[in-house]
TORTI-83391 format. One line per field, with one value per residue (C-alpha): residue number from 1; residue in one letter; chain; x, y, z. Coordinates in steps of 0.2 Angstrom, whole numbers. Each point is the difference from the previous one (the first is absolute). Layout:
num: NUM|...
residuo: A|...
cadena: A|...
east: X|...
north: Y|...
up: Z|...
//
This chain:
num: 1|2|3|4|5|6|7|8|9|10|11|12|13|14|15|16|17|18|19|20|21|22|23|24|25|26|27|28|29|30|31|32|33|34|35|36|37|38|39|40|41|42|43|44|45|46|47|48|49|50|51|52|53|54|55|56|57|58|59|60|61|62|63|64|65|66|67|68|69|70|71|72|73|74|75|76|77|78|79|80|81|82|83|84|85|86|87|88|89|90|91|92|93|94|95|96|97|98|99|100|101|102|103|104|105|106|107|108|109|110|111|112|113|114|115|116|117|118|119|120|121|122|123|124|125|126|127|128|129|130|131|132|133|134|135|136|137|138|139|140|141|142|143|144|145|146|147|148|149|150|151|152|153|154|155|156|157|158|159|160|161|162|163|164|165|166|167|168|169|170|171|172|173|174|175|176|177|178|179|180|181|182|183|184|185|186|187|188|189|190|191|192|193|194|195|196|197|198|199|200|201|202|203|204|205|206|207|208|209|210|211|212|213|214|215|216|217|218|219|220|221|222|223|224|225|226|227|228|229|230|231|232|233|234|235|236|237|238|239|240|241|242|243|244|245|246|247|248|249|250|251|252|253|254|255|256|257|258|259|260|261|262|263|264|265|266|267|268|269|270|271|272|273|274|275|276|277|278|279|280|281|282|283|284|285|286|287|288|289|290|291|292|293|294|295|296|297|298|299|300|301|302|303|304|305|306|307|308|309|310|311|312|313|314|315|316|317|318|319|320|321|322|323|324|325|326|327|328|329|330|331|332|333|334|335|336|337|338|339|340|341|342|343|344|345|346|347|348|349|350|351|352|353|354|355|356|357|358|359|360|361|362|363|364|365|366|367|368|369|370|371|372|373|374|375|376|377|378|379|380|381|382|383|384|385|386|387|388|389|390|391|392|393|394|395|396|397|398|399|400|401|402|403|404|405|406|407|408|409|410|411|412|413|414|415|416|417|418|419|420|421|422|423|424|425|426|427|428|429|430|431|432|433|434|435|436|437|438|439|440|441|442|443|444|445|446|447|448|449|450|451|452|453|454|455|456|457|458|459|460|461|462|463|464|465|466|467|468|469|470|471|472|473|474|475|476|477|478|479|480|481|482|483|484|485|486|487|488|489|490|491|492|493|494|495|496|497|498|499|500|501|502|503|504|505|506|507|508|509|510|511|512|513|514|515|516|517|518|519|520|521|522|523|524|525|526|527|528|529|530|531|532|533|534|535|536|537|538|539|540|541|542|543|544|545|546|547|548|549|550|551|552|553|554|555|556|557|558|559|560|561|562|563|564|565|566|567|568|569|570|571|572
residuo: X|X|X|X|X|X|X|X|X|X|X|X|X|X|X|X|X|X|X|X|X|X|X|X|X|X|X|X|X|X|X|X|X|X|X|X|X|X|X|X|X|X|X|X|X|X|X|X|X|X|X|X|X|X|X|X|X|X|X|X|X|X|X|X|X|X|X|X|X|X|X|X|X|X|X|X|X|X|X|X|X|X|X|X|X|X|X|X|X|X|X|X|X|X|X|X|X|X|X|X|X|X|X|X|X|X|X|X|X|X|X|X|X|X|X|X|X|X|X|X|X|X|X|X|X|X|X|X|X|X|X|X|X|X|X|X|X|X|X|X|X|X|X|X|X|X|X|X|X|X|X|X|X|X|X|X|X|X|X|X|X|X|X|X|X|X|X|X|X|X|X|X|X|X|X|X|X|X|X|X|X|X|X|X|X|X|X|X|X|X|X|X|X|X|X|X|X|X|X|X|X|X|X|X|X|X|X|X|X|X|X|X|X|X|X|X|X|X|X|X|X|X|X|X|X|X|X|X|X|X|X|X|X|X|X|X|X|X|X|X|X|X|X|X|X|X|X|X|X|X|X|X|X|X|X|X|X|X|X|X|X|X|X|X|X|X|X|X|X|X|X|X|X|X|X|X|X|X|X|X|X|X|X|X|X|X|X|X|X|X|X|X|X|X|X|X|X|X|X|X|X|X|X|X|X|X|X|X|X|X|X|X|X|X|X|X|X|X|X|X|X|X|X|X|X|X|X|X|X|X|X|X|X|X|X|X|X|X|X|X|X|X|X|X|X|X|X|X|X|X|X|X|X|X|X|X|X|X|X|X|X|X|X|X|X|X|X|X|X|X|X|X|X|X|X|X|X|X|X|X|X|X|X|X|X|X|X|X|X|X|X|X|X|X|X|X|X|X|X|X|X|X|X|X|X|X|X|X|X|X|X|X|X|X|X|X|X|X|X|X|X|X|X|X|X|X|X|X|X|X|X|X|X|X|X|X|X|X|X|X|X|X|X|X|X|X|X|X|X|X|X|X|X|X|X|X|X|X|X|X|X|X|X|X|X|X|X|X|X|X|X|X|X|X|X|X|X|X|X|X|X|X|X|X|X|X|X|X|X|X|X|X|X|X|X|X|X|X|X|X|X|X|X|X|X|X|X|X|X|X|X|X|X|X|X|X|X|X|X|X|X|X|X|X|X|X|X|X|X|X|X|X|X|X|X|X|X|X|X|X|X|X|X|X|X|X|X|X|X|X|X|X|X|X|X|X|X|X|X|X|X|X|X|X|X|X|X|X|X|X|X|X
cadena: A|A|A|A|A|A|A|A|A|A|A|A|A|A|A|A|A|A|A|A|A|A|A|A|A|A|A|A|A|A|A|A|A|A|A|A|A|A|A|A|A|A|A|A|A|A|A|A|A|A|A|A|A|A|A|A|A|A|A|A|A|A|A|A|A|A|A|A|A|A|A|A|A|A|A|A|A|A|A|A|A|A|A|A|A|A|A|A|A|A|A|A|A|A|A|A|A|A|A|A|A|A|A|A|A|A|A|A|A|A|A|A|A|A|A|A|A|A|A|A|A|A|A|A|A|A|A|A|A|A|A|A|A|A|A|A|A|A|A|A|A|A|A|A|A|A|A|A|A|A|A|A|A|A|A|A|A|A|A|A|A|A|A|A|A|A|A|A|A|A|A|A|A|A|A|A|A|A|A|A|A|A|A|A|A|A|A|A|A|A|A|A|A|A|A|A|A|A|A|A|A|A|A|A|A|A|A|A|A|A|A|A|A|A|A|A|A|A|A|A|A|A|A|A|A|A|A|A|A|A|A|A|A|A|A|A|A|A|A|A|A|A|A|A|A|A|A|A|A|A|A|A|A|A|A|A|A|A|A|A|A|A|A|A|A|A|A|A|A|A|A|A|A|A|A|A|A|A|A|A|A|A|A|A|A|A|A|A|A|A|A|A|A|A|A|A|A|A|A|A|A|A|A|A|A|A|A|A|A|A|A|A|A|A|A|A|A|A|A|A|A|A|A|A|A|A|A|A|A|A|A|A|A|A|A|A|A|A|A|A|A|A|A|A|A|A|A|A|A|A|A|A|A|A|A|A|A|A|A|A|A|A|A|A|A|A|A|A|A|A|A|A|A|A|A|A|A|A|A|A|A|A|A|A|A|A|A|A|A|A|A|A|A|A|A|A|A|A|A|A|A|A|A|A|A|A|A|A|A|A|A|A|A|A|A|A|A|A|A|A|A|A|A|A|A|A|A|A|A|A|A|A|A|A|A|A|A|A|A|A|A|A|A|A|A|A|A|A|A|A|A|A|A|A|A|A|A|A|A|A|A|A|A|A|A|A|A|A|A|A|A|A|A|A|A|A|A|A|A|A|A|A|A|A|A|A|A|A|A|A|A|A|A|A|A|A|A|A|A|A|A|A|A|A|A|A|A|A|A|A|A|A|A|A|A|A|A|A|A|A|A|A|A|A|A|A|A|A|A|A|A|A|A|A|A|A|A|A|A|A|A|A|A|A|A|A|A|A|A|A|A|A|A|A|A|A|A|A|A|A|A|A|A|A|A|A|A|A|A|A|A|A
east: 0|4|6|-4|16|2|-18|3|20|-9|-15|13|-6|13|19|5|13|-14|-12|14|1|-16|-7|14|-9|-15|2|9|-14|-13|7|0|-20|-1|-17|9|-1|14|-7|-3|15|10|-12|3|19|-2|-5|-17|-17|-10|-11|16|7|-15|-6|18|-1|-18|8|12|-10|-15|-11|-14|5|-16|-2|-11|-5|-7|-8|-19|-2|-19|-6|-2|19|5|-10|13|11|-3|3|13|12|0|6|10|11|-4|-10|-14|-10|-5|-9|-8|9|-10|-3|15|4|16|5|16|13|15|12|2|15|-13|-6|-8|-10|-5|-5|-9|-11|-2|-6|-8|-11|-2|1|13|8|11|12|3|10|-2|8|-3|-4|-14|-9|0|-8|-13|-3|-7|-7|-12|1|1|10|1|-8|10|-1|-18|-1|8|-12|-13|4|-6|-21|-5|3|13|-7|11|-7|3|6|9|4|8|-5|-2|4|8|18|0|-13|3|17|-6|-11|14|12|-18|0|19|1|-13|10|15|-9|-4|12|11|-16|4|-14|-7|-17|-5|-21|-8|-18|-15|-11|-14|6|18|15|5|18|10|15|2|15|6|-19|-6|-11|3|-9|13|-2|-6|-6|-18|-3|4|-15|2|15|-8|-4|18|10|-8|3|20|1|-9|13|17|-7|-6|-20|-12|-4|-18|-7|-5|-15|10|15|18|15|19|18|10|20|8|18|1|16|6|-9|-12|-19|-14|-17|-13|-17|-18|-15|-18|-16|-11|-13|10|12|14|12|15|15|19|9|17|14|17|9|16|-7|-5|15|-3|11|-9|9|-7|-19|-1|-3|6|13|-7|-12|14|10|-18|-3|20|-3|-16|3|16|-10|-1|-19|-13|-13|3|-17|2|-19|-5|-12|5|15|6|16|-2|9|15|3|-1|10|14|-2|5|13|9|1|1|16|8|-5|-17|-15|-14|-13|-16|-16|-11|-10|7|20|1|22|11|14|15|4|-20|-12|-16|-17|-13|-16|-13|-18|-5|8|-1|18|-9|10|-4|4|15|4|-6|13|14|1|10|13|8|1|5|-11|-15|-9|-16|-11|-17|-7|-19|-10|2|8|15|2|0|14|9|0|3|15|6|-3|11|17|-5|3|-17|-4|-16|-11|-20|-12|-4|0|14|11|-15|-13|11|0|-19|-1|8|-11|-13|4|0|16|-1|8|13|10|2|4|13|3|3|15|-3|-12|4|-16|8|-8|9|2|8|14|1|11|17|1|-17|1|-6|-8|-17|-8|-15|-14|5|-20|1|14|-8|-17|9|14|16|8|-3|17|7|-13|11|17|-5|6|-13|5|-11|7|-2|-1|15|3|11|-16|-12|-8|-7|10|5|13|4|-9|6|-9|-7|0|-8|7|-7|13|-11|6|-8|-9|-12|2|-17|-7|-2|-2|-15|-7|-1|-5|15|-4|5|16|4|0|10|13|0|3|15|10|-10|0|-15|-2|-4|14|12|-6|-1|20|2|-7|10|15|-7|-1|-20|-15|-14|-13|11|-1|-20|-4|10|-6|-16|-11|-20|5|9|-14|-10|15|8|-17|-6
north: 0|19|11|16|6|-7|4|19|-1|-5|13|13|5|-4|-10|-10|12|12|-14|-5|17|7|-15|0|22|-7|-12|13|13|-15|-6|20|2|4|-9|5|-18|-9|3|21|3|-8|15|14|-5|-4|19|-6|-3|-14|1|-1|-14|-9|2|-9|-13|-3|-1|-15|-9|0|6|15|18|7|19|-1|21|-4|-18|0|-17|-7|-5|-20|-2|9|-13|-15|6|1|16|-7|-7|14|14|-12|-5|18|-7|5|-10|10|-10|-16|-15|-14|-8|7|18|11|8|15|-4|12|-14|-13|-8|-5|-22|-1|19|-8|-16|8|8|-15|-10|15|-1|-16|0|4|19|10|13|17|13|16|10|-1|18|0|-18|9|11|-11|-8|13|6|-15|-7|15|4|-15|-12|-14|4|-2|-15|-6|4|-6|-18|-1|3|9|18|5|10|11|-5|10|-10|10|15|-13|-1|-23|-4|-14|-1|-2|12|14|-2|1|18|7|-4|8|14|3|-2|12|13|-3|0|19|4|-7|10|16|2|12|-9|-20|1|-19|6|-18|2|-13|-15|8|7|15|5|17|6|21|3|19|4|-8|-18|-15|-19|-10|-19|-13|-18|-2|-10|15|2|-14|5|16|0|-11|12|16|-8|-4|21|3|-9|5|18|-1|-1|-9|-12|-7|19|1|14|15|8|-4|10|-11|1|-15|4|-9|-1|-4|-1|10|11|3|4|4|-5|11|-9|4|-11|3|-12|0|-10|-14|3|6|15|0|14|-2|17|-6|14|-2|10|1|11|12|10|10|18|14|0|-16|3|7|24|12|7|15|-7|-12|18|5|-13|-1|17|-5|-14|8|12|6|-2|-2|-11|-12|-10|-12|-6|-11|-17|-18|-5|14|-2|13|-9|-2|17|3|-12|6|18|-7|-10|14|10|-13|6|-1|19|-6|-8|-7|-10|-5|-5|-11|-14|-12|3|-6|0|-2|15|1|14|8|-4|-7|-3|-11|6|-13|9|-16|8|20|0|11|11|18|-11|-5|16|9|-9|-1|21|-4|-13|15|-4|13|-12|-9|-8|-5|-14|9|14|-8|14|18|-6|-7|15|11|-7|-4|21|6|-10|9|15|-6|-3|-19|-5|-10|-13|-10|-7|7|-8|15|-2|13|13|15|-10|-4|19|-1|-18|6|16|-13|-7|15|6|19|5|13|-18|-9|18|2|-21|-8|1|-11|-12|-16|-9|-14|-18|-15|-3|-17|2|-8|-17|7|-19|-1|22|3|17|4|10|13|9|17|3|-11|8|16|-5|-6|15|-5|16|8|4|-18|-9|-1|-2|-14|-15|-14|-18|-15|-17|-13|-14|-14|-12|13|10|-16|8|14|14|8|-3|11|12|19|18|14|16|18|10|16|11|13|18|17|-3|-14|4|13|-10|-14|16|2|-16|-2|-16|-12|1|18|-3|-13|14|12|-14|-5|19|0|-15|-15|-18|-7|-17|-2|10|-10|-14|5|5|-17|-8|9|-7|-16|-6|-3|2|11|-12|-1|16|2|-15|8|20|-3|12|5|14|-12|-14|6|4|-18|-9|8
up: 0|-6|16|3|-2|-18|-2|3|-10|-18|4|0|18|11|-3|13|8|3|5|15|5|0|9|14|2|-4|16|9|0|3|16|4|-2|-17|-9|-19|-9|-9|-18|4|7|-17|-7|9|1|-21|-2|-5|4|8|-16|-12|11|1|-19|-6|11|-4|-16|3|10|-11|12|-2|6|8|-1|16|0|-17|2|9|12|-3|16|-3|-1|12|10|-8|13|18|8|14|-14|-13|16|7|-16|-10|-14|-8|-12|-17|-10|-6|-10|-7|18|8|3|-2|14|2|14|-3|9|-17|10|18|-1|16|-5|-18|9|11|-12|-13|20|6|-20|-6|-15|-14|2|-11|9|-6|6|7|12|18|3|-12|5|16|-7|-7|15|10|-15|-3|14|13|16|12|-11|5|21|-5|-6|13|11|-12|0|19|-4|17|-1|13|15|12|18|16|17|14|-13|-12|-16|-3|-16|-10|-5|-15|-5|10|-8|-19|6|6|-15|-9|7|2|-20|-2|9|-7|-18|5|8|-19|-13|13|9|11|7|1|1|5|-8|2|-12|0|-10|2|12|-12|3|-9|1|-2|-8|-5|7|-11|6|-11|4|2|-9|15|-1|-2|17|6|12|9|8|3|20|3|-13|11|15|-2|-5|17|9|-8|4|19|-1|6|-8|7|-1|-21|4|7|-13|6|-3|3|-7|-7|-1|-13|-8|-21|-6|13|-2|15|-4|10|-2|8|0|-2|3|-2|-1|-15|-5|-6|12|5|-11|3|-7|4|-3|-5|9|-4|9|-10|-13|8|3|-15|0|-4|-20|-5|3|-18|3|-11|6|3|11|10|2|7|11|7|8|10|7|8|6|20|1|-9|-10|-17|-5|-13|-4|-12|-1|7|-8|-8|9|12|17|-11|-6|18|4|-13|7|17|-4|-11|16|13|11|16|2|-1|10|-9|4|-9|2|-10|-2|-5|-1|-14|-3|15|-4|10|13|-2|14|-8|11|-6|4|12|0|9|18|-6|-11|-11|-12|9|16|-4|-9|15|10|-13|1|19|-6|-9|-18|-15|-13|2|-13|1|-8|-5|5|1|13|7|17|-10|-13|17|7|-16|-5|19|0|-16|8|13|-7|-8|-17|-5|-14|0|-15|-3|-12|-15|-18|-1|7|2|5|18|4|0|7|17|-1|-1|15|11|-1|-2|-17|9|8|-17|-11|14|5|-15|-11|-17|-4|-13|-10|-7|-10|-6|-17|-8|-10|-18|-3|-5|-8|-12|1|-20|-7|-1|-11|9|-8|3|-1|15|10|-3|7|16|2|-7|0|-19|-5|2|-8|-15|6|14|-1|9|5|8|5|-13|14|3|13|11|3|2|-20|11|-10|17|15|14|6|1|9|-10|12|1|14|7|11|10|-5|2|-18|10|19|-3|-11|13|15|-10|1|-18|-11|-5|-18|5|4|-12|-13|8|7|-21|-5|12|-7|6|-8|1|3|-19|-6|8|-5|-19|3|4|-12|-14|11|-6|17|1|-12|-2|4|17|5|-6|11|17|-3|-9|8|-5|-16|-6|-2|-14|-12|3|-4|-15
//
């Protein structure tokens, strides 16, 4: 029988000397924890892609090479190979072949793998080649994340139950291990997909699992029998996060700390009872990703310069506004990190403390024991701080104390939920704060939104209709000269066309032109008009500049800044 070394040499892929040298390097890498296959290692050392390497090898073996992303696999074909075997050996059935089936594998030299597949199928098998990573993607796509784990559970006719006794959960060992494995797989997949949230949503005949990636929800492919194990999965998450698994009628909050590839992941868990069971939401917070410097937040040079002047002032209030999930906390943490030093005492009060910053004293709100923003802020002022960060100004009491703190020589950072920067002033006045206090304490208001960035791996030019651009308010002078781009969709961005996010900003600096309008209780639209006259760029204008730069798309800017006055133009 021909050896692997000879076969690869005859295929002009790896000569005998290279085979010996690279095999030795691969074994060392494997001993050090690498999971890369031998053939992938060879193709990398050879300087060609896995696809090209396997195509040449398939021709030498007289096997078929299968391009999985372009292949549709019928359901009846998938049923011919058990889920467990498919996932265990990274093999996927791709088509019928008379009485037998065609199965794609990535390693044609593993006799154990080939025998196991033939035994499982119980009939003729024609093998084909495909890269390992493409097979794994296809397995998730067609079988669903964690399908092999649920397959193990399915072997037991009785659905798993979590019982309570002496405040400990009682389960069958193997079943418990399978559920643990499944939940871990879900979290791992979400982390790999850069998801910020995972939602477990019970429906009448299904348990839907969705990931939020770059602010947009995507349904994760899941095995069809998932509903059967709903209570076990949700109970497992509740156990992990320290909740009461017996309480299913009331909302609960918990927290999970995990380490993935040396990176600490802080997961906030929330459950609420719904008609078809408890809905569970997991918020994934990666501590390492928050330490952004001010120059990486995407500010225009002039805005960045003005902000740097404000955050080193001895007193005053800097407000950051925007809806939930618009990156307000990230901006505030970046400001704090920029001014954090031995000479400054910085204290924060947050709900919850999302990221821990070294050298900064952080307090978590505990409403259940009376530790509110207002109470915490009142006591912070007795701690001799230079800078105070309040997670959110929600009521008049908190607003009053924050303003008093700024007027007595403290720099205060906080957030408000308003649509734009000028609305922050009217919101504070509506809360009951006197206009003269607002005008004399607030130094600046920063409004922001997050837009998705075009994937650089598949960015292509996008033709735009000039009339449409005029309707949505794109700067007239740049309609003819600007170039527009979009993402075509590729493997890097999971066919979405976007990868990562960037903020767009609206910075309103308090000055002598704005102050009289606040004292006169002017409407937010009047303040906005005056601010634009003296040079403020609106969220939409900042968005257009990032569109011109080829960073994001027109659609993204419209999605996050769309307001009522633009709706008629958009629907025509």
